[in-house]
Backbone as CSV, one residue per row, in Angstrom:
resi,resn,N_x,N_y,N_z,CA_x,CA_y,CA_z,C_x,C_y,C_z
1,UNK,88.985,114.519,86.958,89.250,113.141,87.378,87.986,112.536,87.979
2,UNK,87.703,111.278,87.646,86.510,110.640,88.177,86.683,110.271,89.644
3,UNK,85.567,110.176,90.334,85.564,109.831,91.759,85.670,108.329,91.929
4,UNK,86.499,107.902,92.892,86.540,106.493,93.270,85.771,106.269,94.566
5,UNK,85.735,107.304,95.428,85.042,107.201,96.717,84.344,108.523,97.012
6,UNK,83.143,108.429,97.575,82.429,109.624,98.010,81.797,109.364,99.369
7,UNK,82.048,110.266,100.297,81.356,110.267,101.588,80.303,111.366,101.518
8,UNK,79.048,110.987,101.661,77.945,111.913,101.467,77.264,112.216,102.796
9,UNK,77.571,113.386,103.351,76.950,113.885,104.592,76.997,112.832,105.706
10,UNK,78.179,112.305,105.941,78.370,111.232,106.923,78.359,111.799,108.335
11,UNK,77.510,111.207,109.170,77.387,111.608,110.577,77.587,110.379,111.459
12,UNK,78.382,110.555,112.532,78.598,109.467,113.484,78.583,110.021,114.894
13,UNK,77.772,109.396,115.744,77.665,109.801,117.147,78.123,108.664,118.046
14,UNK,78.778,109.040,119.144,79.101,108.096,120.216,78.424,108.628,121.474
15,UNK,77.223,108.126,121.761,76.456,108.701,122.864,76.102,110.145,122.534
16,UNK,76.521,111.049,123.425,76.246,112.467,123.193,77.305,113.177,122.380
17,UNK,78.384,112.448,122.004,79.473,113.061,121.248,79.217,112.940,119.753
18,UNK,79.260,114.078,119.073,79.112,114.100,117.625,80.506,114.018,117.019
19,UNK,80.924,112.805,116.629,82.291,112.594,116.143,82.458,113.037,114.694
20,UNK,81.422,112.845,113.876,81.411,113.316,112.495,80.091,114.026,112.248
21,UNK,80.173,115.220,111.696,79.002,116.068,111.534,78.787,116.377,110.049
22,UNK,78.014,115.513,109.367,77.647,115.710,107.954,78.874,115.973,107.076
23,UNK,79.847,115.087,107.201,81.094,115.225,106.441,80.900,114.677,105.023
24,UNK,81.219,115.508,104.041,81.178,115.085,102.639,82.557,115.300,102.016
25,UNK,83.131,114.245,101.476,84.393,114.362,100.741,84.326,113.477,99.502
26,UNK,85.089,113.838,98.519,85.192,113.042,97.303,86.661,112.743,97.058
27,UNK,86.966,111.484,96.809,88.338,111.063,96.537,88.431,110.732,95.058
28,UNK,89.380,111.354,94.370,89.522,111.168,92.928,90.418,109.969,92.641
29,UNK,90.053,109.225,91.650,90.821,108.049,91.282,92.260,108.441,90.930
30,UNK,93.233,107.760,91.551,94.624,108.000,91.241,95.284,109.130,91.998
31,UNK,94.615,109.687,93.009,95.223,110.770,93.776,95.711,110.285,95.132
32,UNK,96.523,111.125,95.779,96.877,110.952,97.186,96.189,112.080,97.935
33,UNK,95.196,111.741,98.736,94.450,112.726,99.505,94.938,112.717,100.942
34,UNK,95.352,113.880,101.446,95.745,114.001,102.844,94.543,114.350,103.698
35,UNK,94.452,113.723,104.862,93.369,113.999,105.812,94.008,114.424,107.122
36,UNK,93.804,115.702,107.498,94.477,116.237,108.677,93.482,116.899,109.616
37,UNK,93.961,117.221,110.809,93.157,117.884,111.820,93.739,117.600,113.190
38,UNK,93.409,118.426,114.179,93.929,118.187,115.533,93.385,116.903,116.122
39,UNK,93.963,116.465,117.248,93.474,115.267,117.925,91.995,115.415,118.248
40,UNK,91.237,114.354,118.004,89.812,114.392,118.288,88.972,115.037,117.208
41,UNK,89.569,115.296,116.060,88.825,115.992,115.000,87.934,115.057,114.193
42,UNK,88.142,113.743,114.301,87.297,112.780,113.593,87.978,112.046,112.461
43,UNK,89.295,112.203,112.340,90.016,111.594,111.205,89.913,110.072,111.219
44,UNK,90.299,109.461,112.345,90.271,107.995,112.418,88.843,107.479,112.373
45,UNK,87.915,108.206,112.957,86.503,107.807,112.877,86.051,107.753,111.424
46,UNK,86.440,108.749,110.631,86.070,108.749,109.218,86.697,107.567,108.490
47,UNK,87.966,107.273,108.772,88.611,106.112,108.165,87.881,104.834,108.557
48,UNK,87.479,104.734,109.823,86.757,103.541,110.286,85.399,103.400,109.612
49,UNK,84.760,104.522,109.312,83.490,104.478,108.590,83.708,104.047,107.145
50,UNK,84.778,104.553,106.530,85.044,104.217,105.122,85.346,102.738,104.951
51,UNK,86.101,102.154,105.921,86.458,100.743,105.727,85.489,99.778,106.407
52,UNK,84.449,100.312,107.062,83.381,99.463,107.564,83.490,99.024,109.001
53,UNK,84.528,99.467,109.705,84.630,99.158,111.139,83.470,99.802,111.897
54,UNK,83.063,101.000,111.450,81.923,101.706,112.020,80.882,101.943,110.935
55,UNK,79.614,101.936,111.341,78.526,102.281,110.432,78.029,103.680,110.765
56,UNK,77.901,104.555,109.783,77.443,105.915,110.085,75.993,105.921,110.556
57,UNK,75.663,106.886,111.397,74.286,107.056,111.839,73.441,107.714,110.750
58,UNK,74.095,108.550,109.953,73.426,109.195,108.824,74.432,109.295,107.680
59,UNK,73.912,109.483,106.472,74.772,109.626,105.310,75.105,108.280,104.673
60,UNK,75.930,108.325,103.638,76.270,107.097,102.929,77.685,107.172,102.365
61,UNK,78.223,105.986,102.048,79.550,105.838,101.450,79.379,105.178,100.090
62,UNK,79.936,105.801,99.063,79.881,105.247,97.718,81.292,104.919,97.259
63,UNK,81.482,103.701,96.749,82.771,103.293,96.209,82.570,102.852,94.769
64,UNK,83.222,103.561,93.865,83.058,103.315,92.425,81.580,103.287,92.045
65,UNK,80.827,104.210,92.623,79.415,104.367,92.307,78.478,103.442,93.058
66,UNK,79.008,102.504,93.838,78.181,101.546,94.567,78.036,101.966,96.018
67,UNK,76.812,101.901,96.538,76.563,102.218,97.944,77.077,101.065,98.816
68,UNK,78.116,101.344,99.610,78.724,100.301,100.449,78.507,100.586,101.933
69,UNK,77.580,101.492,102.246,77.401,101.977,103.616,77.219,100.846,104.620
70,UNK,76.535,99.804,104.252,76.216,98.734,105.202,77.071,97.481,105.009
71,UNK,78.071,97.543,104.132,78.923,96.369,103.915,79.907,96.176,105.065
72,UNK,80.261,94.919,105.329,81.245,94.576,106.354,82.653,94.900,105.851
73,UNK,83.632,95.043,106.776,85.002,95.343,106.346,85.552,94.352,105.327
74,UNK,85.349,93.036,105.539,85.914,92.054,104.602,85.256,92.156,103.227
75,UNK,83.998,92.588,103.189,83.335,92.783,101.899,83.931,93.975,101.165
76,UNK,84.327,94.989,101.908,84.950,96.165,101.291,86.361,95.835,100.809
77,UNK,87.068,94.994,101.555,88.387,94.546,101.092,88.252,93.829,99.758
78,UNK,87.250,92.972,99.649,87.038,92.234,98.396,86.736,93.174,97.230
79,UNK,86.126,94.330,97.522,85.828,95.313,96.480,87.049,96.138,96.091
80,UNK,88.053,96.210,97.011,89.261,96.960,96.681,89.629,98.057,97.659
81,UNK,89.059,98.045,98.877,89.406,99.032,99.907,90.183,98.326,101.000
82,UNK,91.393,98.770,101.270,92.204,98.163,102.323,92.869,99.261,103.132
83,UNK,93.371,98.912,104.317,93.892,99.966,105.199,95.025,99.481,106.085
84,UNK,95.803,100.451,106.553,96.754,100.232,107.652,96.196,100.926,108.891
85,UNK,96.753,100.579,110.051,96.237,101.077,111.323,97.307,101.872,112.067
86,UNK,96.854,102.698,113.031,97.801,103.393,113.905,98.614,102.380,114.685
87,UNK,97.928,101.441,115.311,98.598,100.338,115.990,98.683,99.173,115.032
88,UNK,99.881,98.705,114.754,100.067,97.731,113.676,99.372,96.407,113.971
89,UNK,98.707,95.862,112.961,97.948,94.618,113.079,98.662,93.520,112.305
90,UNK,99.573,92.831,112.960,100.248,91.685,112.351,100.237,90.536,113.354
91,UNK,100.483,89.326,112.856,100.618,88.170,113.738,102.089,88.079,114.149
92,UNK,102.417,88.415,115.400,103.824,88.580,115.778,104.667,87.323,115.705
93,UNK,104.060,86.144,115.860,104.837,84.917,115.869,104.577,84.052,114.626
94,UNK,104.094,84.693,113.582,103.927,84.029,112.290,104.898,84.682,111.317
95,UNK,105.735,83.895,110.625,106.720,84.503,109.718,106.100,85.531,108.774
96,UNK,106.905,86.509,108.409,106.458,87.605,107.568,105.749,87.087,106.313
97,UNK,106.333,86.089,105.664,105.742,85.575,104.430,104.294,85.143,104.651
98,UNK,104.055,84.398,105.712,102.705,83.873,105.936,101.751,84.960,106.416
99,UNK,102.264,85.983,107.119,101.439,87.147,107.444,100.854,87.738,106.171
100,UNK,101.700,87.882,105.160,101.277,88.506,103.910,100.416,87.551,103.085
101,UNK,100.798,86.273,103.064,100.036,85.308,102.277,98.612,85.157,102.800
102,UNK,98.416,85.246,104.108,97.059,85.169,104.652,96.171,86.260,104.082
103,UNK,96.742,87.470,103.937,95.967,88.564,103.348,95.648,88.274,101.891
104,UNK,96.628,87.760,101.163,96.390,87.433,99.762,95.302,86.370,99.621
105,UNK,95.335,85.363,100.471,94.363,84.275,100.383,92.956,84.722,100.782
106,UNK,92.858,85.846,101.510,91.532,86.337,101.890,90.732,86.821,100.687
107,UNK,91.429,87.182,99.613,90.725,87.664,98.419,91.008,86.810,97.181
108,UNK,92.093,86.052,97.204,92.453,85.208,96.066,92.356,83.748,96.496
109,UNK,91.360,83.060,95.993,91.132,81.673,96.422,92.097,80.704,95.755
110,UNK,92.696,81.109,94.635,93.672,80.280,93.947,95.021,80.392,94.659
111,UNK,95.541,79.286,95.179,96.768,79.301,95.984,97.963,79.815,95.186
112,UNK,98.057,79.433,93.915,99.186,79.875,93.092,99.156,81.384,92.889
113,UNK,97.975,81.932,92.624,97.846,83.384,92.473,98.155,84.097,93.787
114,UNK,97.719,83.509,94.911,97.975,84.117,96.216,99.470,84.162,96.511
115,UNK,100.193,83.100,96.161,101.639,83.093,96.386,102.333,84.120,95.488
116,UNK,101.874,84.239,94.244,102.457,85.230,93.340,102.206,86.637,93.851
117,UNK,100.999,86.884,94.341,100.679,88.209,94.882,101.501,88.493,96.131
118,UNK,101.721,87.476,96.954,102.528,87.625,98.161,103.959,88.007,97.807
119,UNK,104.544,87.317,96.856,105.916,87.623,96.443,106.024,89.038,95.891
120,UNK,105.024,89.451,95.116,105.027,90.819,94.581,104.953,91.848,95.705
121,UNK,104.047,91.633,96.666,103.878,92.577,97.774,105.152,92.674,98.616
122,UNK,105.802,91.549,98.874,107.047,91.548,99.635,108.148,92.278,98.870
123,UNK,108.154,92.145,97.565,109.153,92.832,96.752,108.954,94.340,96.806
124,UNK,107.717,94.784,96.630,107.423,96.224,96.670,107.779,96.814,98.030
125,UNK,107.475,96.075,99.098,107.748,96.555,100.456,109.192,96.317,100.888
126,UNK,110.005,95.770,99.985,111.421,95.518,100.262,111.605,94.624,101.485
127,UNK,110.851,93.511,101.479,110.854,92.592,102.623,111.280,91.174,102.257
128,UNK,111.783,90.984,101.057,112.148,89.624,100.663,113.185,89.013,101.605
129,UNK,114.122,89.820,102.081,115.163,89.315,102.984,114.594,88.929,104.345
130,UNK,113.444,89.517,104.698,112.832,89.242,106.005,111.671,88.264,105.915
131,UNK,111.456,87.632,104.766,110.277,86.791,104.566,110.159,85.676,105.599
132,UNK,111.281,85.152,106.060,111.245,84.069,107.036,111.334,84.514,108.480
133,UNK,111.461,85.826,108.692,111.592,86.367,110.048,110.235,86.448,110.750
134,UNK,110.269,86.432,112.087,109.071,86.686,112.875,108.918,88.188,113.067
135,UNK,107.722,88.734,112.886,107.531,90.166,113.074,107.964,90.679,114.441
136,UNK,107.881,89.839,115.453,108.259,90.263,116.805,109.729,90.662,116.873
137,UNK,110.524,90.202,115.916,111.951,90.511,115.905,112.313,91.689,114.998
138,UNK,111.329,92.297,114.350,111.604,93.348,113.381,111.587,94.744,114.005
139,UNK,112.206,95.689,113.314,112.182,97.092,113.740,110.792,97.678,113.478
140,UNK,110.459,98.813,114.131,109.159,99.456,113.861,108.948,99.769,112.390
141,UNK,110.004,100.195,111.683,109.853,100.502,110.263,109.530,99.244,109.467
142,UNK,110.240,98.173,109.718,109.968,96.933,108.994,108.565,96.398,109.305
143,UNK,108.109,96.610,110.547,106.749,96.197,110.883,105.726,96.971,110.060
144,UNK,105.970,98.259,109.873,105.075,99.055,109.029,105.085,98.532,107.600
145,UNK,106.245,98.097,107.151,106.329,97.567,105.803,105.601,96.221,105.685
146,UNK,105.612,95.428,106.752,104.831,94.187,106.749,103.349,94.520,106.605
147,UNK,102.903,95.524,107.343,101.491,95.897,107.253,101.157,96.420,105.853
148,UNK,102.062,97.211,105.265,101.841,97.683,103.906,101.779,96.504,102.928
149,UNK,102.672,95.532,103.088,102.665,94.357,102.214,101.361,93.581,102.359
150,UNK,100.858,93.473,103.573,99.578,92.784,103.797,98.442,93.497,103.061
151,UNK,98.478,94.826,103.078,97.478,95.602,102.349,97.608,95.370,100.843
152,UNK,98.822,95.451,100.324,99.039,95.290,98.883,98.648,93.898,98.408
153,UNK,98.780,92.912,99.277,98.456,91.537,98.899,96.966,91.349,98.622
154,UNK,96.127,92.268,99.117,94.683,92.154,98.881,94.270,92.742,97.538
155,UNK,95.247,93.244,96.760,94.976,93.815,95.436,94.014,95.000,95.511
156,UNK,94.349,96.015,96.332,93.422,97.135,96.541,93.436,98.133,95.389
157,UNK,92.383,98.936,95.324,92.342,100.091,94.434,92.369,101.384,95.239
158,UNK,91.977,101.289,96.519,92.027,102.422,97.447,92.665,101.955,98.750
159,UNK,93.732,102.654,99.180,94.413,102.316,100.427,94.240,103.460,101.417
160,UNK,93.786,103.127,102.623,93.645,104.080,103.718,94.818,103.880,104.657
161,UNK,95.587,104.944,104.920,96.760,104.833,105.786,96.585,105.768,106.975
162,UNK,96.573,105.196,108.178,96.355,105.966,109.400,97.692,106.185,110.105
163,UNK,98.231,107.380,109.982,99.499,107.796,110.578,100.649,106.841,110.214
164,UNK,100.931,106.688,108.938,101.996,105.765,108.526,103.393,106.205,108.951
165,UNK,103.599,107.506,109.227,104.937,107.994,109.537,105.230,108.035,111.039
166,UNK,104.268,107.682,111.865,104.464,107.736,113.316,105.602,106.823,113.747
167,UNK,106.531,107.361,114.526,107.634,106.578,115.071,108.776,106.324,114.118
168,UNK,108.747,106.922,112.932,109.799,106.684,111.947,110.791,107.837,111.907
169,UNK,112.019,107.526,111.517,113.045,108.546,111.327,112.788,109.282,110.015
170,UNK,113.385,110.473,109.829,113.221,111.183,108.551,113.625,110.337,107.349
171,UNK,114.697,109.563,107.481,115.138,108.719,106.368,114.106,107.631,106.057
172,UNK,113.521,107.042,107.099,112.507,106.004,106.891,111.236,106.600,106.278
173,UNK,110.875,107.801,106.716,109.701,108.469,106.149,109.897,108.713,104.652
174,UNK,111.095,109.170,104.288,111.370,109.429,102.871,111.293,108.144,102.054
175,UNK,111.789,107.040,102.617,111.740,105.771,101.886,110.299,105.311,101.715
176,UNK,109.508,105.391,102.777,108.107,104.987,102.695,107.340,105.904,101.738
177,UNK,107.622,107.202,101.790,106.970,108.147,100.880,107.274,107.792,99.431
178,UNK,108.510,107.396,99.169,108.888,107.005,97.818,108.111,105.790,97.325
179,UNK,107.884,104.837,98.208,107.109,103.641,97.842,105.659,104.024,97.556
180,UNK,105.099,104.894,98.401,103.716,105.343,98.192,103.595,106.066,96.852
181,UNK,104.556,106.950,96.557,104.517,107.680,95.278,104.584,106.715,94.090
182,UNK,105.452,105.726,94.192,105.594,104.775,93.083,104.304,103.989,92.878
183,UNK,103.674,103.565,93.963,102.411,102.852,93.854,101.327,103.759,93.279
184,UNK,101.341,105.015,93.705,100.369,105.980,93.195,100.556,106.221,91.700
185,UNK,101.807,106.286,91.266,102.085,106.447,89.832,101.583,105.255,89.035
186,UNK,101.502,104.102,89.696,100.966,102.908,89.052,99.448,102.841,89.067
187,UNK,98.793,103.864,89.649,97.341,103.945,89.610,96.632,103.736,90.932
188,UNK,97.354,103.447,92.008,96.726,103.194,93.305,96.349,104.511,93.980
189,UNK,95.143,104.574,94.521,94.625,105.766,95.195,94.854,105.647,96.701
190,UNK,95.204,106.762,97.348,95.492,106.763,98.781,94.710,107.854,99.506
191,UNK,94.275,107.538,100.725,93.895,108.542,101.727,94.885,108.374,102.866
192,UNK,95.617,109.441,103.195,96.658,109.365,104.215,96.313,110.316,105.359
193,UNK,96.119,109.744,106.551,95.954,110.525,107.778,97.330,110.671,108.413
194,UNK,97.728,111.895,108.710,99.077,112.072,109.244,99.194,113.382,110.022
195,UNK,99.931,113.326,111.155,100.204,114.526,111.953,101.491,115.213,111.527
196,UNK,102.377,114.489,110.877,103.647,115.083,110.446,103.418,115.811,109.130
197,UNK,102.945,117.062,109.276,102.434,117.789,108.118,103.513,118.097,107.096
198,UNK,104.733,118.321,107.535,105.798,118.666,106.592,105.956,117.578,105.534
199,UNK,105.887,116.332,105.964,106.052,115.225,105.029,104.774,114.981,104.230
200,UNK,103.630,115.120,104.887,102.363,114.883,104.192,102.154,115.905,103.078
201,UNK,102.508,117.161,103.335,102.282,118.213,102.350,103.131,118.005,101.095
202,UNK,104.226,117.274,101.227,105.047,116.965,100.051,104.520,115.742,99.308
203,UNK,103.657,114.978,99.968,103.166,113.731,99.399,101.786,113.896,98.773
204,UNK,100.886,114.590,99.469,99.496,114.697,99.033,99.336,115.764,97.955
205,UNK,98.430,115.506,97.039,98.083,116.476,96.010,96.947,117.387,96.473
206,UNK,96.127,116.875,97.394,94.974,117.608,97.906,94.800,117.243,99.370
207,UNK,94.284,118.184,100.165,94.188,117.980,101.610,92.792,118.376,102.088
208,UNK,92.222,117.520,102.954,90.967,117.822,103.642,91.283,118.025,105.119
209,UNK,90.711,119.081,105.717,90.962,119.406,107.119,89.675,119.215,107.913
210,UNK,89.748,118.409,108.991,88.631,118.218,109.898,88.903,118.929,111.213
211,UNK,87.844,119.406,111.845,87.945,119.954,113.203,86.612,119.747,113.898
212,UNK,86.661,119.096,115.060,85.466,118.813,115.855,84.390,118.128,115.021
213,UNK,84.845,117.197,114.174,83.913,116.393,113.407,83.387,117.030,112.140
214,UNK,83.825,118.244,111.831,83.346,118.932,110.624,84.486,119.161,109.642
215,UNK,84.169,119.143,108.357,85.139,119.521,107.345,85.203,121.041,107.294
216,UNK,86.384,121.599,107.574,86.497,123.054,107.602,87.264,123.609,106.404
217,UNK,87.981,122.736,105.681,88.713,123.230,104.521,89.096,122.068,103.625
218,UNK,89.211,122.380,102.330,89.667,121.408,101.346,90.396,122.158,100.243
219,UNK,91.580,121.703,99.903,92.330,122.375,98.847,93.717,121.788,98.693
220,UNK,94.540,122.464,97.922,95.915,122.012,97.708,96.742,122.261,98.965
221,UNK,97.886,121.576,99.123,98.748,121.846,100.278,99.117,123.323,100.396
222,UNK,99.389,123.990,99.273,99.719,125.408,99.313,98.587,126.258,99.831
223,UNK,97.354,125.920,99.465,96.194,126.664,99.943,95.937,126.411,101.420
224,UNK,96.143,125.161,101.848,95.881,124.802,103.249,96.768,125.593,104.198
225,UNK,98.059,125.696,103.878,98.979,126.347,104.819,98.751,127.848,104.891
226,UNK,98.022,128.405,103.928,97.738,129.844,103.943,96.370,130.173,104.515
227,UNK,95.589,129.147,104.849,94.227,129.382,105.300,94.186,129.791,106.768
228,UNK,93.475,130.857,107.065,93.453,131.409,108.421,92.739,130.493,109.409
229,UNK,91.648,129.862,108.979,90.926,128.988,109.906,91.757,127.765,110.264
230,UNK,92.475,127.215,109.295,93.349,126.069,109.577,94.462,126.483,110.539
231,UNK,95.038,127.660,110.328,96.082,128.147,111.230,95.532,128.326,112.634
232,UNK,94.321,128.831,112.756,93.730,129.021,114.083,93.518,127.688,114.783
233,UNK,93.034,126.692,114.031,92.769,125.377,114.602,94.056,124.735,115.124
234,UNK,95.153,124.867,114.350,96.401,124.220,114.732,97.220,125.057,115.705
235,UNK,97.221,126.368,115.550,98.121,127.229,116.304,97.436,128.137,117.293
236,UNK,96.113,128.255,117.169,95.407,129.154,118.066,95.446,130.608,117.626
237,UNK,96.048,130.884,116.463,96.127,132.254,115.948,95.823,132.218,114.460
238,UNK,95.403,133.386,113.939,95.180,133.503,112.500,96.497,133.809,111.813
């Protein structure tokens, strides 16, 4: 499978803290890649570097063969990289429809196309009934779906999801997982950061493990759960 994204020896420091230490990963077009590791391992920092919130001190980011290391976040969105956040980023007192349409208009200058993309994103996220609602009145699950719809409205080719299952019930996780799988079957590539490993291992085809800013393992979910170093990092035992 061809690469859609490559992180080449990415290093990021915050003062004396080495948050990412020469991390290299390759994301294959059309896959769901899981990114795991204990708290403080560098997962969110890596996501922030990929989407342009942070600039690496060393190394580079390639998207579809293009060096995007110094591009701004909105420039990366225009290229096809979009993301969700741990803390949801929506306008709480703007109706759901307009929350999503704003994202569509950020990349689609034609108003008619933006409205069509908005309707499609709301349909995929199962939010048509809530289109006129204010996000402040929605459940945590529906808020996550608003954020997903906002991402889909930008017409991405790569979606970064930072702990999408946090705060959700098992039934809600299964529903969201089903939507992600369906989008993936349609060709959309995902990087999913998640602490709820049981659900992630059923979703991801390949998993990268970070610890203390370094990549310590990469492989299939079956290989990851059998790896002694990963077990030591998570459980303190081999």
